[in-house]
N, C-alpha and C positions, 0 to 999 in steps of 0.2 A: 082979316078973315082967317088968314093962315095962322096968325098969332093966337087968336081965340081958340082955334082948334088945338093948338099945342097946350094951352092952359087947361082946356077941358080934358085933354088927353092925359095930362100930368096929374090932375086932381081926381081922376076917376078911381074909386076904391077897388082894391083887388081882394078877391076871396082867399083867405089864408089857408083854410082847410083844403080847398081844392088844389091850391098850389103845392101843398105838402104831399097830397095824394098823387099828383102828377109826378112829382120828383121821385117818390118811392116806386112808382110804376115804371117810369122811363129810365131813371138813373138810380139803381139800387146801391146802397152803401157797401164798401168793401169790408170783408171779415177782419177782425182784429188780428194782429201778428201773434204767432204761437210763442208761448213762454218757454224758455229752456228748462229741461228736466233737472230736478235736484239730485246731486251726487251724494253716495253714502260716505259719511265721515266718521272715523272711530271717535268714541267718546274720550274725551280728555281724562287721563288718569292723574291721580295725585302723586306727588313725589314719594309719599309713604308707601303706596301700593307697589310702585316700581322698585323701591328699595327692598321691600319684603320678597318680591319675586326673585330678585337677584340673590338675596340671602338664601332662599330655599334652593335655588339652583346650585349655588356654591356648596351648601350643606350636602345635597344629594351626590354631587361629584366627589366631595371629600369622603363620604361614606363608602361609595363604590371603590375608591382608591384604597381605603383602609381595609375593606373586606378582601380585596384581591391582593393586598400587600404590595401595592405599586408605589413608586416614589410620589410624594416624600414619606410615605408610611411604610416603606419596605423594611426599614430598621434592621435588626439583627436576628430576625426570626426566619427560619427555613422550614418548609412544610412539604409534605407529599401525601397523596392519597393511595400510594402503593405500599400499604402497610396492613398488617394482619395480627390478630391475637394468636399467640402460640402457647403450647403447654406440652407436658410430657405424656403424650398419649401412649399408653402401654398396652401391648397385645398380650392377652392372657391365653396360654396354651398349656395343654397337659404334658407332663413329662413321660407318661406311659400311655399305652393304648388300651382300648377295651370298650365295653358297652357302658353307656351312661346309666347309672341306676337312679340318680336323683339330681335335680337342678334346684338349688337352694335360694336363688335370687331372681328378680324380675328386671325388665328393661328399665334403664335409667335410675336404678336404685342407688342409694348412698351406702357405701361399704367402708369398713375400717380395715386397716392392715392386719393380716392374719385371719380374717373372717373366711370360713369355708364357703365356696361358691358352687362347686360341682363335685359329685361323688361318682367314681367309676367302680364297676363290679370288681371286688377285691378277692374273690374266691381263687382265681388262678395264681395270684401273687401270694396269697396265704399258703397255698400248696408249695410254691417255690421256696418259701421260707422254711417250711417243714422238711422239704427234701434237702436243702442246704444244711440245716441243723443236723440231720441224720448223717450226712456225709462228714460233717465236722466231728461228730461223735466217733465215727469209724476211724478217722485219721488220728484222733486223740488216743483211741485204743491201740492202734498200731504204734504210736509214739511211746505209749506206756510199755508195750512189749519190747520195744527197742531199748528202752531204758534198762530193763532187766538184762537184756543181752549185753549191754555195755557193762553192767556190773559184773556179769560172769566173765566177760573178756578181760576186764581189769584184774579180776581175781586170778585168772589163768596167767596173765602176764606177770603178776607179782609172784606166783608160784614158780614160774620159769626163771624169774630173776633170782629167787632163793636157791633154786637148783644150780644155777650158774655159780653162786657164791660157794655152795657146798663142793661142787666139782672143782672149783678153783682152789679151795682149801686142801682137798685130797691131792690135787696135782702138786701143790707146793710141798706137801709132806713127802710125796713120792720123789720129787726132785731133791729134796733135802736128804732123804735116805740114800738115794743113788749117789749123790755127791759125797756123802760120808763113806760109802763103800768104795768109791773110786779113789778116795784119798788113802785108803788102806789096802788097796788091791795088791795082791802078790805077797802080802805078809801072812804069816802063819795065823791060824785061827779063823780065817775067812774062807768059808767053803764056796766052791763054785756054784753050788745049788742056791745058796743064799743070794749070791750076786744075780743069778738069773731070775730069781723070784722078785727081787727089787726092780730089775729091768722090766719085767712083765707088769708089775704094779704101776710103774711110771707110764708105760704105754697105755694101760687101761685108764689111768687117771687123765691122761691127755685126751683119749677118745671120749671119755665121759664129759670132760669140759667142753670139747668141740660140739658134742651132741646137745649139751645144755644151752650153749649159745645159739645153736640152730633152732631149738625149741622156743627159746625166748624171742628170736626173730619172728617165728611163726605167730607167737602170741601177740606181739606188737602189730603184726599185719591184721590179726583178728580184731584188735582194738580199733585200728584205723578203719577197717571195713565197717565195723559197727558204728563208728562215729560218722562215716560218710552216709551210711543208711539212716542214721538218726537225723542228720542235716536234711536229707531228702524228705523224710517223714515230717520234720518240723516245717519245711517249706510247704509241703502238701497240706499240713494242718493250718498254716497261715493262709494259704489260698482258700481253703474251705471256710475259714473264719471270714475272710473278705467276701466270699460268695454269700455267706449268711448276712453280712452287713448290707451288701448290695440288694439282696432279696428283701430285706426289711425296709430299705429306702424306697424300693419300687412299691412295696405295699403301702408305705406312708404317702407316696405320690399319687395314690388312687383318689386322694382328696385334694382338690385344687383350691388353693387359698389366694386371697387378694394380696398382691405384692406390696401395695401402697394403699393409703386411704384416699378416697375420691368418689367420683360418680361413674357408674357404669354406662356404657353405650348400649346398643341393642344386643340382647343375648341371643346368639346365633345357634346355640346347642339346645337340643331337646332330649327329654328322657327316652331311653331306649336306643339312642343314636350310637352308632359305632364310630369312635374317634381314634385317631392315631396320634402318636407323640408329635408335638409341634403344630397340630392343626389349630385353626383359629376358633376360639370359643366366644370371646367377647373382648371389649376394650374397657380399660379403666382410665379415667382422666383425673389426675391429682388436682388439688386446689390451687397450686401455684400457677400464675399466669405472667406472661411478659409480652412485649410487643417487638416484632421485627419490622422495621421500616426501611424500605429500599429507596434511598435518596439518590438523586442524580449526582454523578461524580463532582460536578461543579459546585453543588450545594454542600459538600462535605468538607470543604477546605477549612472551615472554621469550627467544625463539630469536634468536641473533645469529650472524653469520659467525665462524668460528674455534672455535666450541664443539665439545667432544668428542661423538662419536656412535658408536653401534654398531648393527649389523644382524644379525639371525638369518635364515639362508636356509632356507626350507622344503625345497628340493630336496636339501640337504646335511644333513638331520636336525637342523636348528636350529643348525648351526655358526655361530659368531659371528665377525664381522670388525669391526675398529675403523676409525674415520675421523673426519673433521671436516666441519662445515657450511661449504660454500664459497659458495653463492649462495642467495638467497631470491627467489622469483618476484615480479615487480612487480605482479601482479594475481591474482585468484582464477581457478580453472580455468573457472568459468562465463563469465568475460569473454573467454576464448579460444575459446569454443564458437561454431560456425557459426550456431546458432539460440539466441539469448539469450532467457531468460525475461522476460516483460513483466509486472512487478508492478503496473502501472498499471491493469490490467483484471482483472475477476473477483475472486474471493475470494483474499485474500493469506494465504499460509502461509509462515511464516519457516522457511527451510532453512539449516542450518549449512553455510557455505561452506568450501572447502578451499584451502589455499595450498601450492604445491609448494616443497619445500626440497631443494636439491641437496647430496648428501653425497659428498665425495671419500674414497675408501678409502685407508688407509695402504699403502705399498708393502711388498713382501717378506713378505707374510703367507702362511702355509701354506694351500693350497687356493684361493688367489685366482684361479688360472688356470681353475678349474672353474666360475666364475661365467659365466653366459650371459645376454645381454639378454633381458628378458621374465620372468625368474624372480621369484617372489613372495618378499618378505622382510618382516620386522617390524623397524621402525626405532625407535631410541630416541635422544633427545638430552638430554644433561646440561646444563640451562640455567644451572647454577651454575658451570660451567667457563668458562675464558677461554683 
């Protein structure tokens, strides 16, 4: 009985859907395990791309080293940006003062040597010339009168000299006559009266000779006096002539001329302005240009005259010009300073000194005429060149 119950119990069909519903209701299934998040990984690059990147990096580094002239591209070139264009800037000033009657040029004009620039009122200077010429004429007239006086004095001296010769002749005759009478004195035929007359004639002849000598001395003094007066008048005439020349020069200096060819700066003088000798009227800048580059003293060890150089001008967008080293300063810039540093007192700080190097630019370069004194440049010198 019990066995039948077991058989029946085993073969009794079971509802599948109900069983699944019961399981879902009573025993829910667990959630699936969470998957791990995916990490970012760089894309794999080809060997060609890596090589190209390395090549570009090396090229950029090499370019930077070359631009800054760092090893291994330092080479034999030294450079400095403490360099400037220089020129012979000439100040134009009048040599005489006065009111400006005319200004013949404008600002920044091109002028040639000898070209008139400014005219100063010349009326006062023309009057000075006339006055000096009148004084010269008066001195020449006085000199002419003195020439006549000299002629008269010379004639008087010659007359006195002739009188001396005549007196000397009469004295000799009287002496000879007296000698003859002395030789026959005491003999018969010689009267005492004749002897006395001869003695008197001798004395008169001696007196006449002495007087003639005195008159000749006076005549010579007159000649010397006239000569001294003539020398004084000649000197006065020369001084008057020099005054005329000076007055004419001052008259000529009322026109101010360009001392050299070049371009003018700003014209500072105006018509009607009162100017004095030496006052500033304007500047003229000749066409010649050169470069003064102030290199550090350590960079000048290999710099020599004749070496090739080049400059880049800031005002022209870095345009380069070629040239050569022409001169090297004999001392540092500090030695030419008005106030020198005294390293013997206080704390000493070593400062790199700079030495000026003059660079002459090569001729016939395009744009060379655009260089103006004072422009900033960057200068380079090839110390390996000769």
